[in-house]
N, C-alpha and C positions, 0 to 999 in steps of 0.2 A: 740310616735309620729304619729306611724304610724296609732292608733286609732283617732289621729285628722286629720289626713289623710283621712281616712274612714268616720269620723264624718263630714268633709265640701264637701264628695263626694256626703254623703245623703242628705246635706245639701244644693247643687247646686241641685239636684233633688228633691228638694221640693221646692224651690223657682222656680225653673223653671213649677213645677205641679203649684204652683200657682198661676203662670202667674204676677209674679212680674216682672212690667217692665213701663217704662214711658221714653219720652224722659227727658235728662239733660246729666248734665256730671259730670266724673265721679273724686272725688276726689284723689291725689297723696300722696306720701311720702313713708319712709321706716319704716321697722318696727323698733321698739327701741333696743337698745342692751343691754342684760343682762349678759356683760362677765366682768362685775364689780368685784376689788377686794371686798372680805367681809370686815366689817369694826369690830373691834378689840371688843370681846364678853366678858361675865363673861366665865369662861370654865363649870358650870353646872348649865344648863336653868332650869329655874321656871317650873313646875308642870304646870300651865297658859300659859306660852309662847307655849310647846309643843302642848296643846289642841287645842291652835288656827293656830297653824301648821297643826294637823291633821285635823282642820277643814279646815282651805283653800286646804288640799290636796283633801279633799273627798268633796268640791264643784266645784276645777277644775274638778276632774273626772267627776262628775255631765256636766260641762256645755262643754267638749270634748264629752258626753252621749247622741249623737243627734237622734233622732227620725223620720222617717216620716208621717208625718200626718198634718189638718188642722192649729195646736195649734202647730208647728214645731219653726216657730220664736217668738211666745210666750213663749213658756217654753225655748227658748233659751236668752230672757231678762231676762228673770224670774231668772235664773239659773247664767244669769251673774251681776245682783244684789247683789245675796249673795256670787257670788265672792267675787266682790267689797266692800259689810261690812265687809268680812270675813277676808279681805285684810289691812282694816281701825282696824280691832281690832286690828291684829297681829303686825300691826306698832305701835299702840297704846302700847302696852303691852312689845314688845320687844326691846321702844325706841331707839336708835341711831345702834342696832345690824341689821345687812342685810339689812342697808339705801341703798345701790346701786340696790341690788335687788328688792328693795319693791318699791323703785322707776320708775325703769323700768318698772314692773310689773305692776304699775299703771299706764301709758303713754302705756300701748299696750290695759289696759282696755278699757282706755279712747279714744282712737283710735277705737275700736270694737265698743264701745258704740256709739261713732258716724257713724260708718257706717251702722248700724242695726239704726240709727234715719233717715237714709236720705238712703235709698237703695230706694225710689222710683223718688231721682234721676238721679239713675245709668240706660244708654241708654237700658241696653237688662238685664232679668233675668242673663243670663249669666256672664256677668259683675259685677250682685250682689252678684253673686255667685262666683265669684271667688276674689271679694274684701271683703266678711264677711269670706271665709278661710282664706284668707290669712293676715287677725287680728287673727285670731284664733291660725293662726301658732303661731303668735307673741307672743299672751298668752300664748300659751302653751309650747314655747322654757323658756320665761320670768319665767314661774310660776315653769320650772323646774328647771330654774340655783337656783332659792328660795330654794326651798325646798332641793336641794342638799346640798347647804351651808348650810341650817338649821337641816338636817341628822346628821353635827358635833355637833353640842350640843343635838339633839333632835333626838338619832339614829332608834327609831321607826318610823319616819316620811321617810315616801318613799321619795327619788326623781324622782319620775314617779307621773303625774297628773294624774293615772289613777287608775283605783282598782286593 
């Protein structure tokens, strides 16, 4: 979580440096809860499920690893797309396993994607950075919950989205 907070701070600086501001209103909402109980699953996981869990963990780590620069926002959007694709793959492979955590993460990812798509509607760069930071933290929380639950079936899967 500290990595995401540091990344969010870096993102705020990036957005401020990019001068990302214009008139508009900010959207409200609260992050999705990721504390739902796991669905019942077979005791042993297939290699494919564990591979998909690992791919998701890696892409979540990349999403939280923000760097300052003119392409920071583009990289964030690309990393977000990769996380979403890995989550869809995991959902398809895992079947009903971890449905509540996957749904919570899907909601958090959609909210972050919407925020990134509407940055120019934020009243200031500070507001834009705060919105992205909040949504990115929600994705990280949902991801950590999913990875923690998945680590029961896939012990190699870290419960932390950072490497």
